[in-house]
C-alpha positions as CSV (number, residue, x, y, z in Angstrom):
1,M,7.6,-42.0,56.4
2,G,8.2,-38.5,57.6
3,V,6.2,-35.3,57.3
4,L,4.8,-33.6,54.1
5,R,3.9,-30.1,54.9
6,W,1.8,-28.4,52.1
7,L,2.2,-24.9,51.3
8,W,-1.5,-24.3,51.8
9,G,-1.0,-25.0,55.5
10,A,-1.5,-28.7,56.3
11,V,0.6,-31.6,57.6
12,L,0.2,-35.1,56.1
13,T,1.1,-37.9,58.4
14,L,0.5,-41.6,58.1
15,A,-2.4,-41.3,60.4
16,A,-4.3,-38.3,59.5
17,L,-4.6,-34.8,57.8
18,Q,-4.4,-32.1,60.5
19,P,-4.2,-28.4,60.3
20,V,-0.9,-26.8,61.5
21,V,0.2,-23.2,62.3
22,V,3.5,-22.4,60.7
23,G,5.8,-21.1,63.3
24,A,9.4,-19.7,63.5
25,V,11.9,-21.0,61.0
26,D,14.1,-23.8,62.4
27,R,17.5,-23.5,60.9
28,S,18.5,-27.0,61.8
29,V,15.8,-28.2,59.2
30,L,16.6,-28.4,55.6
31,V,13.4,-27.8,53.7
32,L,13.1,-29.1,50.0
33,G,10.4,-27.4,48.0
34,R,8.5,-28.4,44.9
35,I,5.7,-26.8,42.9
36,S,3.2,-29.6,42.6
37,D,-0.5,-30.4,41.5
38,D,0.1,-34.0,42.8
39,P,1.8,-33.6,46.4
40,K,1.6,-37.3,47.3
41,A,3.3,-38.5,44.2
42,H,5.9,-35.8,44.4
43,Y,6.6,-36.4,48.0
44,E,7.4,-40.0,47.2
45,Q,10.0,-38.9,44.6
46,L,11.6,-36.2,46.8
47,K,11.9,-38.0,50.1
48,P,14.5,-40.6,49.4
49,L,17.1,-38.1,48.2
50,L,16.3,-35.8,51.2
51,D,16.8,-38.8,53.5
52,Y,20.1,-39.3,51.7
53,V,21.2,-35.7,52.1
54,V,20.3,-34.8,55.6
55,P,22.6,-37.2,57.6
56,R,25.5,-35.9,55.5
57,M,24.9,-32.3,56.6
58,R,25.1,-32.6,60.4
59,G,28.4,-30.8,60.3
60,V,26.6,-27.6,59.2
61,G,23.9,-27.9,61.9
62,I,21.2,-29.7,59.8
63,V,19.5,-32.5,61.8
64,E,16.2,-32.9,59.9
65,G,14.6,-32.6,56.5
66,R,11.2,-31.6,55.5
67,I,9.3,-31.3,52.1
68,L,7.1,-28.2,51.3
69,M,4.8,-28.2,48.4
70,A,3.4,-25.1,46.5
71,K,0.5,-25.0,44.0
72,D,2.3,-22.3,41.9
73,A,5.4,-20.2,41.5
74,Q,3.9,-17.2,43.2
75,Q,3.4,-19.2,46.4
76,M,6.7,-20.9,46.2
77,G,8.3,-17.5,45.7
78,S,6.7,-16.3,48.9
79,Y,8.0,-19.2,50.8
80,L,11.5,-18.7,49.6
81,R,11.4,-14.9,50.4
82,R,10.3,-15.8,54.0
83,G,12.9,-18.5,54.4
84,R,10.4,-21.4,54.5
85,V,12.0,-23.2,51.8
86,D,15.8,-23.7,51.4
87,W,16.1,-25.7,48.2
88,V,13.9,-26.1,45.2
89,T,14.3,-28.5,42.2
90,E,12.5,-27.3,39.0
91,T,12.8,-26.9,35.2
92,A,14.9,-24.0,34.0
93,G,12.2,-21.7,33.2
94,T,10.3,-22.1,36.4
95,A,13.7,-21.8,38.2
96,M,14.4,-18.5,36.7
97,A,10.9,-17.4,37.5
98,L,11.7,-18.1,41.2
99,G,14.9,-16.2,40.7
100,Q,12.8,-13.1,39.6
101,R,10.1,-13.5,42.2
102,A,12.2,-14.4,45.2
103,G,15.9,-13.9,44.4
104,A,16.5,-17.7,44.5
105,K,20.1,-18.7,43.2
106,P,21.1,-21.6,40.9
107,L,23.1,-24.2,42.9
108,L,23.6,-26.9,40.4
109,L,22.3,-28.2,37.0
110,T,20.4,-31.4,37.1
111,E,20.8,-34.2,34.5
112,R,17.8,-36.3,34.1
113,N,17.8,-39.6,32.3
114,G,21.2,-38.9,30.9
115,V,20.1,-35.5,29.4
116,G,21.7,-32.4,30.6
117,S,20.3,-30.0,28.1
118,Y,17.7,-29.9,25.4
119,H,16.1,-27.5,23.0
120,S,12.8,-26.6,21.5
121,V,11.8,-28.0,18.2
122,F,9.4,-26.0,15.9
123,F,7.8,-28.3,13.3
124,V,5.3,-28.4,10.6
125,R,3.8,-30.9,8.1
126,R,6.1,-31.8,5.2
127,D,3.7,-30.5,2.8
128,S,3.5,-27.1,4.6
129,P,4.4,-24.0,2.6
130,V,6.1,-22.6,5.7
131,T,9.9,-22.7,5.5
132,S,11.1,-20.4,8.2
133,L,9.9,-18.9,11.5
134,E,9.1,-15.7,9.7
135,G,6.7,-17.8,7.5
136,L,4.6,-18.4,10.6
137,R,3.2,-14.9,10.6
138,G,-0.4,-15.0,10.3
139,R,-0.4,-18.7,11.1
140,S,-1.0,-20.8,14.2
141,L,1.1,-22.9,16.7
142,A,0.2,-25.6,19.1
143,L,2.2,-25.2,22.5
144,Q,1.7,-27.2,25.6
145,S,1.0,-24.9,28.6
146,A,2.1,-21.6,30.1
147,L,4.1,-23.8,32.7
148,S,6.2,-25.4,30.0
149,T,9.9,-24.1,29.4
150,S,10.4,-25.9,26.0
151,A,6.9,-25.7,24.8
152,Y,5.9,-22.1,25.8
153,L,8.7,-20.0,27.3
154,V,11.4,-20.7,24.7
155,P,9.1,-20.7,21.7
156,A,7.7,-17.3,22.8
157,M,11.2,-16.0,23.3
158,E,12.2,-17.2,19.8
159,L,9.3,-15.7,18.1
160,L,9.9,-12.3,19.8
161,D,13.6,-12.5,18.8
162,H,12.5,-13.0,15.2
163,G,10.3,-9.9,15.2
164,L,7.1,-12.0,15.5
165,Q,4.3,-11.3,18.0
166,P,2.8,-14.2,19.8
167,E,-1.0,-14.0,20.3
168,I,-3.0,-16.4,22.3
169,L,-6.1,-17.9,20.4
170,L,-9.5,-18.5,21.7
171,D,-9.5,-22.1,20.4
172,P,-7.5,-24.1,17.8
173,R,-9.9,-22.9,15.0
174,D,-9.5,-19.2,15.8
175,T,-7.7,-17.2,13.2
176,P,-4.8,-15.0,14.4
177,A,-4.1,-11.5,13.1
178,E,-2.1,-11.2,9.9
179,D,0.9,-9.6,11.7
180,S,1.1,-12.1,14.5
181,V,1.7,-15.8,15.4
182,G,-1.4,-17.3,17.0
183,Y,-0.9,-20.0,19.6
184,V,-3.1,-22.4,21.4
185,F,-2.4,-24.5,24.5
186,A,-2.9,-28.3,23.7
187,R,-2.0,-29.5,27.1
188,S,0.2,-32.5,26.1
189,E,2.8,-33.2,23.5
190,L,0.7,-36.0,21.8
191,N,-2.1,-33.4,21.4
192,I,0.4,-30.9,19.9
193,S,1.6,-33.4,17.3
194,T,-2.1,-34.5,16.7
195,Y,-3.1,-30.9,16.0
196,V,-0.3,-30.5,13.6
197,H,-0.9,-33.8,11.8
198,K,-4.7,-33.2,11.4
199,R,-4.1,-29.7,10.2
200,V,-5.9,-28.1,13.0
201,V,-2.8,-25.7,13.3
202,D,0.0,-24.8,11.1
203,G,2.8,-26.0,13.4
204,G,3.8,-27.1,16.9
205,V,6.6,-26.9,19.3
206,I,7.9,-29.7,21.6
207,S,11.2,-30.4,23.3
208,S,14.0,-32.3,21.5
209,I,13.4,-35.1,24.1
210,D,9.7,-35.4,23.0
211,W,10.6,-35.2,19.3
212,N,12.4,-38.6,19.7
213,D,9.7,-40.0,21.9
214,D,7.2,-42.2,20.0
215,H,4.5,-41.6,22.7
216,A,4.6,-37.8,22.1
217,L,5.2,-38.0,18.3
218,P,4.0,-41.5,17.1
219,P,6.1,-42.7,14.1
220,A,3.1,-42.5,11.8
221,F,3.0,-38.7,12.6
222,R,6.7,-38.3,12.5
223,Q,7.1,-39.3,8.9
224,D,4.7,-36.5,7.8
225,M,6.5,-33.8,9.8
226,R,9.5,-31.5,9.0
227,V,11.7,-29.6,11.5
228,L,11.3,-25.9,10.9
229,Y,13.6,-24.5,13.5
230,R,15.5,-25.6,16.6
231,S,16.4,-23.2,19.5
232,E,19.6,-22.9,21.4
233,P,20.2,-25.5,24.1
234,I,18.8,-24.9,27.6
235,P,19.6,-26.8,30.9
236,R,17.3,-29.7,31.5
237,A,16.7,-28.7,35.2
238,V,18.1,-26.7,38.0
239,E,18.6,-27.0,41.7
240,M,17.9,-23.6,43.3
241,V,18.5,-22.2,46.8
242,R,17.1,-19.2,48.6
243,A,19.3,-16.1,48.4
244,D,20.0,-15.9,52.2
245,L,20.7,-19.5,52.8
246,D,23.7,-19.9,55.2
247,P,26.8,-20.1,53.0
248,A,28.1,-23.1,54.9
249,V,24.8,-24.9,54.3
250,R,24.7,-24.0,50.7
251,E,28.3,-25.2,50.0
252,R,27.7,-28.4,51.9
253,L,24.5,-29.2,50.1
254,Q,26.3,-28.6,46.8
255,Q,29.1,-31.0,47.8
256,V,26.7,-33.7,48.9
257,L,24.7,-33.5,45.7
258,L,27.8,-33.6,43.5
259,Q,29.1,-36.6,45.4
260,A,25.7,-38.4,45.1
261,S,26.3,-38.8,41.4
262,S,29.1,-41.3,41.9
263,D,27.8,-42.8,45.1
264,P,26.0,-46.2,44.6
265,V,24.2,-45.8,47.7
266,A,22.5,-42.7,46.3
267,G,21.4,-44.4,43.1
268,P,17.9,-45.6,44.0
269,A,17.2,-42.1,45.6
270,L,18.5,-40.3,42.4
271,A,16.4,-42.6,40.2
272,R,13.2,-41.5,42.1
273,F,14.3,-37.9,42.1
274,F,12.7,-37.4,38.6
275,G,15.2,-39.8,36.9
276,T,18.3,-37.8,38.0
277,T,21.4,-39.2,36.6
278,G,23.7,-36.5,37.9
279,F,24.4,-33.0,39.2
280,H,26.8,-30.5,37.6
281,V,28.3,-27.1,38.4
282,V,26.8,-24.3,36.5
283,D,29.4,-23.4,33.8
284,P,29.7,-20.1,31.9
285,D,27.7,-21.4,28.9
286,N,24.8,-22.6,31.0
287,L,24.9,-19.5,33.0
288,R,24.4,-17.5,29.9
289,A,21.5,-19.8,28.8
290,L,19.9,-19.2,32.2
291,E,20.3,-15.5,32.0
292,R,18.7,-15.6,28.5
293,L,15.8,-17.3,29.9
294,R,15.6,-14.8,32.7
295,R,15.4,-11.8,30.3
296,G,13.0,-13.8,28.1
297,L,10.6,-14.2,31.0
298,L,10.6,-10.4,31.5
299,R,10.0,-9.7,27.9
300,I,7.1,-12.3,27.7
301,R,5.4,-10.7,30.6
302,M,5.7,-7.3,29.2
303,E,4.9,-8.1,25.5
304,V,2.9,-11.2,25.5
305,E,1.1,-11.8,28.7
């Protein structure tokens, strides 16, 4: 089955959980990282693709693969800076956060379930008097969580870009200041749509993927909703590598992943890898989108958080 090394300093084997002391970095080992609140489930999603990649990288000195889990971006950033993780797969927002924290660089864009990019959808009830983002001033929004790219980072960026100040609320019934847009974390897309439908809040934001998902937005709710605003597209996910990764290893990893998209042997591993249907080179348009996210993260930390 292999070895799962948790960032918080333990090794999971088939036999037992035992403490381990992290030693010198072994450059013959390719370490794939993931920020996770469910290491066992994510390990099972990551391992098949790592098993596919490693044998194809022997020409650049890679003979083994390992998986390293972190409980948050701060810890993963530390491991990237220290060379403990070589490659991380993440959503675009978290990827840019790792770029800021640790200098990690984009390697490839990741297409999941046939979707290479998506956008944030602001919505209100059809009978709402709000007709523009500016109309949200003094009103409330339901977002998902501070970890969400499409349902927190991008909405906060859009509000700031439109001259609106996001303000976190104590609870859904709290009233925002007249010159701000209050927001509350609803934890799930279904909760967001429920809050709006039941008029607990004035509006909500979910991804374009979830807007078309009956589990996130039931048809009975959708018929009562109206799109208020759509953000610019953002990459669905990004493969990142540490800044000082050996250029030969970086180049070969990029080649192997690009080739995997058309290799039937890689199909099952890609499907387990969060529904990946392809990897793509970062083109200028997507590079600009990632840079906008990076700048947005900085602004949110300074002006919102």
